[in-house]
N, C-alpha and C positions, 0 to 999 in steps of 0.2 A: 292769451289763453294758456292754461297750465299744460305743460308738455306731457305730463303723466296721463292726462285725461284724453288727449287727442285720439289715440287708437281706439279707446273704448267708445268715444262718441262717433268715430268714423264707422265702427262696426256695430254700434248699438249695444255694446256689452259693458257692464260696470267693471272697472279695473279689478276690484277685489274679487268679484265673482269669477272673472276670467282667470285670475291668478289661482284661486282655490281649485278650479277645475283642472288647470294645468298641473298644479302640485299633486293633486290626487292621481292624475293620469300618468305622471312621469316620475314620481318619487322613487318607486322600486327600481326603475331602469337606471336612474341616475346613481342610486346607491350601489347597484351592481357595477356600473361603469367605474365608480370611484374605488370600490373595494378591490378591483383588479389592478389598480395602479397606486395604491397607497397603503401604509400599514393598517392592519385591522383596527387598532385602537384609535386611529385618527379618522376613519371613514365617516362616521356619523357626524362628527364635528365639521368636517369638510363639507358634507352635503348640506348641513344646516347653513353654512356660510354661502354655499352656492345659491340656495333658494332665497336667502336674504338679499343677495345681489340681484337675483331675478325679480324680486318684488320691487326693489328700488329702480330697476330698469324695465318695469312692466311695459312701458311705452315702446320699447324696442323688441318685445316678444313677438315673433312672427305668428300670424293667424294660422297658417298651414301647420298641421300636426307634425309632419316629418321635419319641416323647417324649424319648428319650435324645439324639437328634440335635438337637432343638430346644434342649434343656438345654445341651448343649455349645456350641452356637452362641451362646447367651447368655453363657456363660463366655468365649468367644472375643471377643465384642464388648466386654465389660468389660476384658479383658486388653489389647485393642488401644487402648482409651481410655487406660489407664494407661501403655502403651508410648509413645503419642503425647505424653502430658504429659511423660514423662521425656525424650523426644527434644527437645521444645520447650525444656525447662529447660536441657538440655545446650547447645543452640544459643544460648540467651540468655546463658549463661555464656561461651560462646566469643566472642560479640560484645563482652561486657564486658571479656574478656581483651584483645581486640584494641584496644579503646578505651583501656584502662588502660596498655598497654605501647607504644602507638604514640606516638612523640615529637610534640610540638607542631609542630616543623619537621622533618617526615620527609624523608629524602633523596629525590631525584628518581630514580624507577625507571630512567630512561634512563641515568643516570650511576652509579647504585649498585645494579645488579641483585642483588648478593649480599645486600643488605639485604632485598629483597623475598623472596628465597629463604629467608632466615632466618625471616621472618614466616610464610611458608607452612609451613615445617617445624614451627614452634611451634604454629600453629593445628591442623595435622594431628595432631601428637602429643597436643594437648589433647583433641581429639575422640575419640581412642582410649582415653583414660583412663576407668576405671569411674566411674559417676556419684558414688559415695561419695568417690572421690579428688578429683574436680572440686569437690565441695562443700567438702571440707576446705581445699583450696587457696584457693578463692574467699573463704571466711570471713576468711582472713588477708591474702591478697594484694589482693583486690578490695574487701573490706568493711573492712579495717583493724582487725579485732577482735584483742584479746589472746587468749592461750591460754585464760584463764579465761572470757572472754566467749564465745569460740567453743565451748568445752566446754559452757557453759550452754545454748547454742542447740541442741546435739546431745544434751543430756542426759547428758554424761559429764564426768569430772574434767578439770582442766587437764593433768594428767600423761598421761592417756589420749589427750587431744586432740593433745598434742605428739608422742606416739608415732605416731598416725595421720598427722599432718602429715609427719613424717620419712619414713614409708613412701610417702606420696603423692608427695613430692618425688623419692624414689629411683625410683619407677615412671616419673615424667615424664623423669628423666634417662636412664633406660634406653630409653624411647621415642625420645628425641632422639638417643641414641647409635646407633640403628639406621638411620642415614642411608645412602643408596645408596653402594656401594663406588666408583662412578664419579665421586663428587663431587670437585671440585678440591681440591688439597692444602690442608689447613688448614681446609676448610669445615666439617667435622664438629666440629672442636675449637672453632671460633668459635661455631657455633650452640649447642653445649652450654654454652659460657661465657655467652652471652647469656641463656639460660634460667636458669642458675645465679644470675645477678645479679638477674633479674626475678622468678623464681618459686621457685627451689630453695635459696635461702640465708636 
């Protein structure tokens, strides 16, 4: 018997209908719970993940309303911890990126503001990358691993890794290509070229 359907059959309620009712009843409370504990810009994404987990584990959802609320708060707490770890890892990779690509003798911001703008664009684009793309790029650019070595880290073949790396570089190039239209002539081209040299080639 399918495990997901057991509670619904036991209580005579369709799993989807039960989940929809629970979602409608508890979404606002879960959102408030998460907003008090996580950055505002992450709250809705975290809550979406919470309810995705709740749907996958609908068989474990308690029938009692208060018990169900406590259960989903536990799911939310675990989800927030995972999200915080992922954010910390992305930030750590961004710091490593800055250290790896900042020259030993960096230009003076007062005399070369364009260099600073380039750096800010690169760091902003990096932070927008999915965590999986950051990891793929970091293994090659920051850790200096070969495709075979990086593939072994991720549990995939060297060929599969190279494909992921190519896609990650393309994503980063697109992110850098979305520079403000008001940028000075040549600024977008230069920033993309810098990234191509440091990260995308």
